[in-house]
C-alpha positions, 0 to 999 in steps of 0.5 A: 481496471483490475489487472495491469501490465508492467513494462515487461508485460507481466500482468498484476492484480494491483489491488492484491499486490498493494495489500500484500506490500502493505502487509509486508511493510507494516510494523509489529505494533501496527503502524507504517513508516517510510525510511524516506521522509519526503512529504512527511513520510518519516512520521508514522501517524502520517504514513499510517493514515496514507496506508489506511486510506489506500486499504479503505479504497482497495478492499471494497473492490476486492469483495 
């Protein structure tokens, strides 16, 4: 599914939205980190791996 609707029925191209959010949250030196440390997400190496895996899944579908 390329487009999803949120509870207010606003349509989203979720892959583009995800990439945009990841770009906004990436740190200046290239890593990601989450302020909440649930599931080890306070560790930059772990979160950066999660983000790279998400990007790896999203980009091929957008080409």
